[in-house]
PLY file of the C-alpha trace (Angstrom):
ply
format ascii 1.0
element vertex 179
property float x
property float y
property float z
element edge 178
property int vertex1
property int vertex2
end_header
8.74 22.36 -7.84
7.55 18.83 -8.47
10.05 16.60 -10.28
8.89 13.74 -12.60
9.32 11.07 -9.87
7.10 13.03 -7.36
4.57 13.74 -10.23
4.32 9.97 -10.74
3.74 9.64 -6.95
1.09 12.11 -7.01
-0.49 10.20 -9.95
-0.89 7.09 -7.57
-2.74 9.13 -5.02
-4.91 10.56 -7.73
-5.87 7.13 -9.07
-7.21 6.18 -5.60
-10.59 7.63 -6.14
-10.82 6.01 -9.55
-10.06 2.51 -8.06
-12.61 2.98 -5.24
-15.39 4.44 -7.41
-15.08 1.50 -9.84
-15.39 -0.95 -7.02
-18.35 0.61 -5.63
-20.40 -0.50 -8.79
-19.71 -4.10 -7.93
-20.03 -5.72 -11.44
-17.47 -7.67 -13.39
-16.59 -5.14 -16.02
-15.94 -2.47 -13.26
-14.01 -4.92 -11.12
-11.86 -5.70 -14.15
-11.34 -1.94 -14.76
-10.67 -1.43 -11.12
-8.03 -4.11 -11.15
-6.32 -2.68 -14.13
-6.40 0.87 -12.52
-5.01 -0.56 -9.31
-2.24 -2.53 -11.16
-1.29 0.63 -13.00
-1.24 2.67 -9.93
0.85 -0.01 -8.03
3.28 -0.17 -10.90
3.94 3.58 -10.50
5.29 2.83 -7.02
8.35 0.99 -8.57
8.61 3.62 -11.49
8.72 6.57 -9.33
11.46 5.13 -7.19
13.41 3.92 -10.22
13.24 7.39 -11.78
14.20 9.14 -8.45
17.21 6.97 -8.01
18.47 6.82 -11.68
18.11 10.53 -12.16
19.14 11.57 -8.81
15.69 12.94 -7.91
15.41 11.78 -4.32
13.87 14.47 -2.31
12.30 14.86 1.11
8.91 15.50 -0.49
9.44 12.10 -2.29
10.43 10.48 0.81
7.21 11.58 2.40
4.82 11.31 -0.55
5.88 7.82 -1.79
5.00 5.80 1.52
1.78 8.11 1.80
0.67 7.27 -1.62
1.14 3.50 -0.89
-0.90 3.88 2.20
-3.52 5.90 0.63
-4.06 3.63 -2.36
-3.92 0.33 -0.23
-5.85 1.36 2.82
-8.63 3.02 0.63
-9.13 -0.15 -1.38
-9.08 -2.32 1.69
-11.51 -0.06 3.38
-13.82 -0.26 0.38
-13.65 -4.21 0.66
-14.91 -3.94 4.22
-17.82 -1.84 2.97
-18.51 -4.50 0.24
-18.07 -7.07 2.82
-15.31 -8.87 0.81
-12.84 -8.99 3.78
-13.17 -9.12 7.54
-13.15 -5.88 9.25
-10.58 -6.67 11.67
-7.93 -7.58 9.15
-8.25 -4.15 7.62
-8.22 -2.49 11.13
-4.90 -4.25 11.87
-3.37 -3.07 8.71
-4.50 0.49 8.91
-3.48 0.71 12.61
-0.03 -0.68 11.63
0.19 2.21 9.04
-0.80 4.88 11.52
1.72 3.50 14.11
4.71 3.51 11.64
3.71 7.02 10.34
3.75 8.24 13.86
7.04 6.55 14.54
8.50 8.15 11.62
7.30 11.56 12.70
8.71 11.10 16.19
12.04 9.84 14.71
12.23 12.86 12.40
11.74 15.15 15.38
14.82 13.33 16.99
16.83 13.51 13.78
16.50 9.74 13.31
15.63 8.28 9.77
13.45 5.22 9.73
13.99 3.96 6.24
11.70 1.45 4.64
13.37 -1.95 5.17
12.89 -5.52 3.47
9.91 -6.38 5.75
7.98 -3.24 4.78
8.58 -3.62 1.16
7.59 -7.23 1.33
4.40 -6.13 3.20
3.61 -3.66 0.50
4.11 -6.19 -2.37
2.06 -8.96 -0.60
-0.74 -6.46 -0.04
-0.82 -5.47 -3.68
-0.60 -9.05 -4.75
-3.37 -9.97 -2.43
-5.64 -6.96 -3.53
-5.73 -7.90 -7.17
-7.41 -11.34 -6.99
-9.77 -9.87 -4.26
-10.82 -7.24 -6.76
-11.27 -9.87 -9.30
-13.66 -11.91 -7.06
-15.87 -12.79 -9.94
-15.21 -16.23 -11.60
-13.04 -15.61 -14.69
-12.62 -18.26 -17.25
-13.68 -20.75 -14.51
-10.78 -19.76 -12.26
-12.05 -18.63 -8.69
-9.49 -16.05 -7.65
-11.02 -15.27 -4.36
-9.53 -17.99 -2.19
-6.08 -17.15 -3.46
-6.70 -13.44 -2.51
-7.82 -14.34 0.92
-4.78 -16.49 1.55
-2.39 -13.89 0.13
-4.34 -11.20 2.37
-3.59 -13.15 5.65
-0.10 -13.62 4.46
0.09 -9.87 3.90
-1.44 -9.35 7.35
1.33 -11.49 8.99
3.97 -9.57 7.19
2.29 -6.33 8.23
2.49 -7.23 11.90
6.16 -8.43 11.51
7.02 -5.24 9.66
5.36 -3.12 12.15
7.02 -4.70 15.16
10.47 -4.44 13.22
9.72 -0.52 12.83
8.85 -0.49 16.51
12.07 -2.35 17.59
14.20 -0.28 15.11
12.78 2.90 16.51
13.41 1.82 20.05
17.03 0.87 19.22
17.83 4.18 17.47
16.06 6.44 20.32
18.25 4.56 22.84
21.56 5.70 21.10
0 1
1 2
2 3
3 4
4 5
5 6
6 7
7 8
8 9
9 10
10 11
11 12
12 13
13 14
14 15
15 16
16 17
17 18
18 19
19 20
20 21
21 22
22 23
23 24
24 25
25 26
26 27
27 28
28 29
29 30
30 31
31 32
32 33
33 34
34 35
35 36
36 37
37 38
38 39
39 40
40 41
41 42
42 43
43 44
44 45
45 46
46 47
47 48
48 49
49 50
50 51
51 52
52 53
53 54
54 55
55 56
56 57
57 58
58 59
59 60
60 61
61 62
62 63
63 64
64 65
65 66
66 67
67 68
68 69
69 70
70 71
71 72
72 73
73 74
74 75
75 76
76 77
77 78
78 79
79 80
80 81
81 82
82 83
83 84
84 85
85 86
86 87
87 88
88 89
89 90
90 91
91 92
92 93
93 94
94 95
95 96
96 97
97 98
98 99
99 100
100 101
101 102
102 103
103 104
104 105
105 106
106 107
107 108
108 109
109 110
110 111
111 112
112 113
113 114
114 115
115 116
116 117
117 118
118 119
119 120
120 121
121 122
122 123
123 124
124 125
125 126
126 127
127 128
128 129
129 130
130 131
131 132
132 133
133 134
134 135
135 136
136 137
137 138
138 139
139 140
140 141
141 142
142 143
143 144
144 145
145 146
146 147
147 148
148 149
149 150
150 151
151 152
152 153
153 154
154 155
155 156
156 157
157 158
158 159
159 160
160 161
161 162
162 163
163 164
164 165
165 166
166 167
167 168
168 169
169 170
170 171
171 172
172 173
173 174
174 175
175 176
176 177
177 178
């Protein structure tokens, strides 16, 4: 049975097609709606974790679903950005490949009875990606403020943190598997 925290996590996954569909129409109002939906979905990442810890609802399903929901939401939006030619393809490839590598490492670690927990680098990576995506979604000039350059700078910062956190997971896995 799904607890409240896991239902909130599933909501994040279910919001992904809405965000991607809104982006597909490439007009200011749909981009604003996409940004609102993306921000709401991103906030559920904090809410589900808070509820799970506070109400002692931490489950194996939640440990699996939560990072999956983050990956589904963020990678889907970034892939849509590539389709719309809003971000360089290679940046998204690096980010998606890191997610696949870390997911594979976690699966191998689980088989070896090793737990690779999310660390500060992985959390910082997710936060930077979310913060970068919002101004990239709102790429239309709003009140004479161009948000695109800020989004690009944040995306490259997120890319650096993505590489650092991926390397850290690989190192952590290597250390633990050697023990």
